[in-house]
C-alpha positions in Angstrom: -26.7 -7.3 -5.4 -25.2 -5.3 -2.6 -28.0 -6.2 -0.1 -27.6 -9.9 -0.9 -23.8 -9.8 -0.5 -24.1 -8.1 2.8 -26.6 -10.7 4.1 -24.3 -13.5 3.1 -21.3 -11.9 4.7 -23.1 -11.1 7.9 -23.7 -14.8 8.3 -20.1 -15.5 7.4 -18.9 -13.0 10.0 -21.0 -14.6 12.7 -19.6 -18.0 11.9 -16.0 -16.7 11.9 -16.2 -14.4 14.9 -14.8 -16.9 17.3 -11.6 -17.5 15.3 -11.0 -14.6 12.9 -8.7 -11.8 13.9 -8.9 -8.1 13.3 -6.6 -6.4 10.8 -5.7 -2.8 10.5 -2.6 -2.4 8.3 -4.0 0.7 6.6 -7.1 1.5 8.6 -7.9 4.3 11.0 -8.3 3.1 14.6 -11.6 4.9 14.8 -14.5 4.6 12.2 -18.0 5.9 12.4 -21.0 4.4 10.7 -20.3 4.5 7.0 -22.3 6.6 4.6 -23.7 5.0 1.4 -22.9 7.8 -1.1 -21.7 5.9 -4.2 -23.1 3.1 -6.4 -21.8 -0.4 -5.8 -18.8 -1.7 -7.7 -20.0 -3.9 -10.5 -18.8 -7.5 -11.1 -16.1 -7.5 -13.7 -15.8 -9.9 -16.7 -12.2 -10.8 -16.0 -11.6 -14.1 -14.0 -8.3 -15.1 -12.6 -6.9 -17.9 -10.4 -4.7 -17.4 -7.3 -1.7 -19.7 -7.2 -0.1 -20.0 -3.7 3.7 -19.3 -4.1 4.6 -19.0 -0.4 2.7 -19.9 2.8 3.3 -19.8 6.5 4.2 -16.1 6.7 2.8 -13.7 9.3 1.6 -10.7 7.4 3.2 -10.3 4.0 2.4 -6.8 2.6 4.7 -5.9 -0.3 6.9 -7.5 -2.9 9.3 -6.0 -5.5 12.2 -7.0 -7.7 15.7 -5.6 -8.3 16.1 -4.0 -11.7 16.1 -6.6 -14.5 16.0 -9.5 -12.0 13.5 -12.0 -13.5 14.3 -14.8 -10.9 13.7 -13.1 -7.6 10.9 -11.3 -5.8 11.8 -9.7 -2.4 8.8 -10.0 -0.1 8.3 -8.0 3.1 6.8 -9.7 6.2 5.5 -6.9 8.5 7.2 -8.2 11.6 10.6 -7.4 10.1 11.7 -10.1 7.6 12.8 -9.6 4.0 12.0 -12.9 2.3 13.2 -14.0 -1.1 11.1 -15.9 -3.6 13.5 -17.3 -6.2 12.0 -19.0 -9.3 8.7 -19.5 -7.5 10.1 -20.9 -4.2 10.6 -19.0 -1.0 14.2 -19.4 0.3 14.4 -20.8 3.9 16.7 -18.0 5.2 15.5 -14.4 5.2 17.6 -11.9 3.2 17.4 -9.5 6.2 16.0 -9.8 9.7 14.9 -6.4 11.2 12.6 -8.0 13.8 14.6 -6.6 16.8 14.3 -3.2 15.3 10.6 -3.1 14.5 9.1 -5.3 17.2 8.2 -4.2 20.7 10.1 -5.4 23.7 10.6 -8.1 25.0 10.7 -9.3 21.4 12.8 -6.4 20.4 13.4 -2.7 20.8 11.0 -1.4 18.1 7.4 0.0 18.4 5.3 -2.7 16.7 3.3 -5.3 18.7 3.5 -8.4 16.5 0.6 -10.0 18.3 -1.7 -7.2 17.3 -3.4 -7.6 14.0 -4.3 -3.9 14.2 -0.8 -2.6 14.4 0.1 -0.6 11.3 3.8 -0.3 12.1 6.6 -2.6 11.1 8.6 -3.3 7.9 6.6 -1.5 5.3 8.6 -0.7 2.1 11.6 -1.7 0.0 13.2 -0.1 -3.1 16.2 -0.9 -5.3 18.6 1.6 -6.7 18.2 1.8 -10.5 22.0 1.0 -10.7 21.6 -2.0 -8.5 23.1 -4.4 -11.1 25.6 -1.9 -12.6 29.1 -2.4 -11.1 30.0 1.1 -12.3 27.0 2.8 -10.6 27.2 4.4 -7.1 24.0 2.5 -6.5 25.5 -1.0 -7.2 23.9 -3.6 -4.9 22.2 -0.8 -3.0 18.6 -0.9 -1.7 16.4 1.0 0.8 13.8 0.0 3.4 11.1 2.0 5.1 10.3 0.7 8.6 9.1 1.7 12.1 11.7 1.9 14.8 12.3 3.1 18.3 12.6 6.9 18.5 16.2 8.2 17.9 16.7 11.8 17.0 14.4 11.9 13.9 15.1 14.2 10.9 11.6 15.5 11.2 10.2 15.6 14.8 6.5 15.0 15.4 4.6 18.3 14.8 3.2 20.5 17.5 5.8 19.4 20.1 3.9 16.1 20.5 5.3 13.2 22.4 7.2 11.0 20.0 6.5 7.3 20.5 8.5 6.0 17.6 9.9 7.0 14.2 9.6 5.8 10.6 12.9 5.5 8.9 14.3 5.2 5.3 17.5 3.2 5.6 20.1 2.3 3.0 21.6 -1.2 2.8 24.1 -3.1 0.6 23.7 -6.7 -0.6 26.4 -9.1 0.7 29.4 -9.3 -1.6 29.5 -13.1 -1.1 25.8 -13.9 -1.3 23.3 -12.1 -3.5 20.4 -13.4 -1.4 21.7 -11.7 1.8 21.5 -8.0 2.7 24.5 -7.1 4.8 23.2 -5.6 8.1 26.6 -3.9 8.7 26.0 -1.6 5.8 23.1 0.2 7.4 22.9 4.0 6.8 20.0 6.0 8.0 18.7 8.5 5.3 15.7 10.3 6.7 13.3 9.7 9.6 10.0 11.0 11.0 8.9 11.2 14.6 5.4 9.9 15.2 2.9 10.2 18.1 0.0 8.0 16.8 0.5 4.5 15.7 -1.6 4.7 12.5 -1.3 6.4 9.1 2.4 5.6 8.4 2.1 5.3 4.6 4.3 2.5 3.5 5.7 2.7 0.0 9.2 3.8 -1.0 10.0 3.5 -4.7 12.2 4.9 -7.4 10.6 6.9 -10.1 11.6 7.0 -13.8 13.5 10.3 -13.1 15.9 8.4 -10.8 14.7 9.9 -7.6 13.3 8.1 -4.6 9.6 8.7 -3.7 8.1 8.2 -0.3 4.4 8.6 0.8 3.7 9.6 4.3 0.3 9.5 6.2 -1.1 12.6 7.9 0.2 11.6 11.4 -2.6 9.3 12.5 -5.6 9.6 14.8 -8.7 10.8 12.9 -9.8 13.9 11.0 -6.2 14.9 10.6 -6.5 16.2 14.2 -4.8 15.3 17.4 -1.7 15.8 19.5 0.7 16.0 16.5 -1.6 17.7 14.0 -2.0 21.3 13.0 -5.3 22.2 14.7 -6.3 24.8 12.1 -5.5 23.1 8.8 -4.4 19.5 9.6 -1.0 18.3 8.7 -1.8 17.3 5.1 -2.4 20.9 4.1 0.5 22.3 6.2 3.6 22.6 3.9 5.9 23.1 6.9 5.5 19.4 7.9 6.4 16.3 5.9 3.3 14.3 7.1 0.4 13.8 4.7 2.7 14.3 1.7 4.5 12.6 -1.2 8.2 13.2 -0.8 11.0 13.1 -3.4 14.7 12.8 -2.6 18.0 11.6 -3.9 19.1 9.2 -1.2 22.6 8.6 -2.5 25.3 9.6 -0.1 26.1 13.2 -1.2 29.8 12.4 -1.1 29.4 10.0 -4.0 27.9 12.6 -6.4 29.7 15.8 -5.6 28.9 17.3 -9.0 25.1 17.1 -8.5 23.2 20.4 -8.7 20.8 19.3 -6.0 21.3 20.8 -2.6 22.4 18.6 0.3 19.9 17.9 3.1 20.3 19.5 6.5 21.4 16.1 8.0 23.9 15.6 5.2 22.6 12.2 4.2 20.7 12.9 1.0 20.1 15.5 -1.6 16.9 17.4 -2.4 15.9 17.7 -6.1 16.3 21.3 -7.1 13.0 21.2 -9.0 10.9 20.0 -6.1 7.9 22.4 -6.1 8.6 24.0 -2.7 12.4 24.2 -2.7 13.4 27.6 -1.5 10.0 28.6 -0.1 10.6 29.8 3.4 9.2 27.5 6.0 8.1 24.7 3.6 9.6 21.2 3.7 11.7 21.1 0.5 11.3 17.3 0.1 7.5 17.7 -0.7 6.5 16.7 -4.1 2.7 16.6 -3.6 0.4 17.1 -0.6 -3.1 16.7 0.8 -2.9 12.9 1.4 -4.5 11.0 4.3 -2.9 7.6 4.4 -1.2 6.8 1.1 -0.3 3.2 2.0 0.6 2.0 -1.5 1.6 3.7 -4.7 3.3 2.4 -7.9 4.7 3.8 -11.1 3.1 2.5 -14.3 6.1 0.8 -16.0 4.4 1.3 -19.4 3.2 4.3 -21.3 3.7 7.6 -19.5 5.0 6.1 -16.3 2.2 7.7 -14.2 2.4 7.7 -10.5 -0.8 6.0 -9.2 -1.6 6.4 -5.6 -4.3 4.6 -3.5 -5.3 6.8 -0.5 -7.1 5.3 2.4 -10.3 7.1 3.3 -11.7 7.7 6.8 -15.3 6.6 7.2 -16.7 6.9 3.7 -14.6 7.1 0.5 -11.5 5.2 -0.8 -9.8 6.8 -3.8 -7.2 6.3 -6.5 -5.2 9.4 -7.6 -2.6 10.2 -10.3 0.1 12.1 -8.4 1.6 15.2 -10.2 4.3 17.6 -9.0 2.9 20.2 -6.7 -0.6 18.7 -6.7 -3.0 19.2 -3.7 -5.2 16.1 -3.2 -7.6 17.7 -0.8 -7.4 15.9 2.6 -8.8 17.0 5.0 -10.9 19.4 2.9 -12.1 16.5 0.8 -12.5 12.7 0.9 -12.6 11.5 -2.7 -14.9 13.9 -4.6 -16.9 14.8 -1.4 -16.3 17.7 0.9 -15.1 16.5 4.3 -16.7 17.9 7.4 -13.8 18.0 9.9 -14.9 17.5 13.6 -11.9 18.0 15.8 -11.6 15.9 19.0 -14.0 13.2 17.7 -13.7 10.3 15.3 -17.0 11.3 13.7 -15.8 13.4 10.7 -18.2 12.8 7.8 -18.5 13.8 4.2 -21.2 16.1 2.7 -23.4 13.6 0.8 -23.8 16.2 -2.0 -21.0 15.2 -4.3 -18.7 18.1 -5.2 -16.3 17.1 -8.0 -14.0 20.0 -8.9 -14.9 22.0 -5.8 -13.2 23.7 -4.0 -11.0 24.9 -6.9 -7.3 24.0 -6.8 -7.8 20.5 -5.4 -7.1 17.4 -7.4 -9.9 14.8 -7.3 -9.5 11.1 -8.0 -8.9 9.8 -11.5 -12.0 10.1 -13.6 -13.2 9.3 -17.2 -16.3 8.7 -19.2 -17.0 5.6 -17.2 -16.9 7.2 -13.7 -14.4 8.2 -11.0 -12.0 5.9 -9.3 -13.5 5.9 -5.8 -15.9 3.8 -3.8 -17.6 3.9 -0.4 -17.5 1.6 2.5 -20.4 -0.6 1.3 -17.7 -2.1 -1.0 -14.7 -2.2 1.3 -13.2 -0.4 4.3 -9.5 0.3 3.4 -8.0 0.5 -0.1 -4.9 -1.5 -0.6 -3.1 -0.2 -3.7 -1.4 -2.4 -6.2 0.2 -2.1 -9.6 -0.7 -1.3 -13.2 -0.6 -4.7 -14.9 2.1 -4.9 -17.6 2.6 -8.6 -17.6 1.7 -11.0 -20.5 -0.1 -13.9 -18.8 -3.5 -12.1 -18.6 -3.9 -9.9 -21.7 -7.2 -8.5 -20.7 -5.6 -7.0 -17.6 -2.9 -5.1 -19.5 -3.0 -1.4 -18.6 -5.5 -2.0 -15.8 -4.7 -1.0 -12.2 -5.0 -4.1 -10.1 -5.6 -3.4 -6.4 -7.6 -4.6 -3.4 -9.4 -3.7 -0.2 -8.4 -5.0 3.2 -11.9 -6.3 3.9 -15.5 -6.1 3.0 -16.8 -6.5 6.5 -15.5 -4.1 9.2 -17.2 -5.4 12.3 -17.3 -7.4 14.5 -14.2 -8.7 12.7 -12.5 -7.6 9.5 -12.8 -10.4 6.9 -13.3 -11.0 3.2 -10.6 -9.1 1.4 -11.4 -8.3 -2.2 -9.6 -7.8 -5.5 -10.4 -5.2 -8.1 -9.2 -3.7 -11.4 -9.6 -0.1 -12.5 -9.5 1.4 -16.0 -7.3 4.4 -15.7 -8.7 6.0 -18.8 -12.3 5.1 -18.5 -12.6 5.8 -14.8 -14.4 2.6 -14.0 -13.8 0.0 -11.3 -14.8 -3.7 -11.4 -14.4 -6.6 -9.0 -11.9 -9.2 -10.1 -13.5 -12.6 -10.1 -11.2 -15.1 -8.4 -10.8 -18.8 -8.1 -8.9 -20.3 -5.3 -10.2 -23.8 -5.6 -13.7 -23.2 -4.5 -15.2 -22.2 -7.8 -15.0 -19.2 -10.1 -17.0 -16.0 -9.8 -16.1 -15.2 -6.2 -15.4 -11.6 -5.4 -14.2 -12.1 -1.9 -11.2 -14.1 -0.6 -12.0 -17.3 1.4 -11.0 -18.3 4.9 -11.3 -14.7 6.4 -8.2 -13.6 4.4 -7.5 -9.9 4.2 -5.6 -8.1 1.5 -2.5 -6.4 2.9 -0.6 -5.6 -0.2 0.7 -6.6 -3.6 3.9 -7.5 -5.4 5.2 -7.0 -8.9 8.0 -9.1 -10.5 10.3 -8.0 -13.3 8.0 -9.6 -15.9 5.1 -7.4 -14.8 3.2 -10.2 -13.2 1.3 -9.3 -10.0 1.1 -11.1 -6.6 -1.5 -10.6 -3.8 -0.3 -10.6 -0.2 -2.9 -11.8 2.2 -3.2 -13.2 5.7 -5.7 -14.2 8.4 -3.4 -14.0 11.4 -1.4 -11.2 13.1 2.2 -10.6 12.1 3.4 -13.2 14.6 1.1 -15.8 13.1 1.5 -18.2 10.1 -1.6 -17.4 8.1 0.2 -15.2 5.5 0.1 -16.3 1.8 1.7 -14.9 -1.3 -0.6 -15.6 -4.2 0.4 -15.2 -7.8 -2.4 -13.9 -10.0 -2.6 -16.2 -13.0 -5.1 -16.8 -15.8 -8.2 -18.7 -14.9 -8.2 -22.1 -16.5 -10.9 -24.6 -15.5 -9.5 -27.9 -14.6 -11.3 -31.3 -15.1 -13.5 -32.0 -12.2 -13.4 -28.4 -11.1 -16.4 -26.3 -10.0 -16.1 -24.3 -13.2 -16.2 -27.4 -15.4 -19.2 -28.7 -13.6 -21.0 -25.3 -14.0 -20.4 -25.4 -17.7 -21.8 -28.9 -17.9 -24.8 -27.9 -15.8 -25.5 -25.0 -18.1 -25.4 -27.3 -21.1 -22.5 -25.4 -22.7 -20.3 -28.6 -22.8 -20.9 -32.3 -22.5 -19.0 -35.1 -21.0 -18.9 -38.3 -23.1 -19.2 -41.5 -21.0 -17.5 -44.7 -22.0 
């Protein structure tokens, strides 16, 4: 099955090469020839349709809702726009325009080149304070963004004294008192920032956990092999507890003056508090914001809103393995010692780091491997995709067979000469198995790749637990971006699916 798919996609790539563009939202800028070390992902039994909710965007990459708001989904367009989809329709005016902050001159003052489909910087994350709708809360009408900006005295400077080319910033905002669909730019308050040398591996998600604290995932600093100008040459940044990069962080971003009775210590810059039970608080030399470590490029994570509220993280691999982890306090997830369950052979000064093809689950001791169960381990190699795009645990009601499954995607199936054919998957978090999600976008059921050279850049979740796929086939300054709502598959009269059932003799059409 894998060989047949690759032959078909090779032909598709050749046909699309003159018009398709290259994407790299969560992909390392350098990749060696991939190793075939894991079995192919099997086709799943669940079929869905993709309903276009919004079109004409550039590169939509994340969507989320304010607490309890069942009418609106706030969608991020990478080039700097916060868009609002209200009751299934995208409003004409953005809620917030950060394009002059995140885009490179002459467009703006920020670091991102909107004409480059490879640029991983931009407007990447959004989170709403749990008290967003409570007038008595200090978090009333308060939200946070995570975005790339021009360098400006970052809280954490780039490690190893490296040149700082930009910074990634968590910023607080307030919604306009007169218009709930507008975020007031005058309320901007910078919380925490991180100087960066390389343009890749920025992470991207900022989200509140069930404990009321804000979580932020950061990549290892970029380049390859966790090695380069801003990396610890001995261990890499992800294993160095003195730096914030390559970590899951946890903070209380509320202005400390608004919660003076909190037992949590105030940060050095005075803009946030650090939970007193963070695992490395009080350890000399360690970054106290760290919650977990050993991450490569944790582009997307999400809390399961049902059950135990687990923190599920998709960590982008280098040349071989993509993985899904359950993040726990103080956990070490292995990078750059491991990539998935495989030992990683780090080769400084080259992009050619590889994995030992002899699978090593549980070794070395003390490292946490991807989620596993009786059905397998939640990881796959680059024969099935090139860059995992994490999603959400489905807790909606429209597609019962998906409830409790982790719905996610991969940027593309084909990595060269162009990146095309994004894919959707679902994972069983208890069984440890992954299956392709069969999709219908009007060209027939049973497809396991997106049409029209679309790549998967992210997902959204509304207050009802329904999930949206964020896709595009243009750079951030283009118009190929689409927000699809994942809905139940229902064959329509005259559709490919109905014709297939007729052809199989499973149903008949009575002529008059």
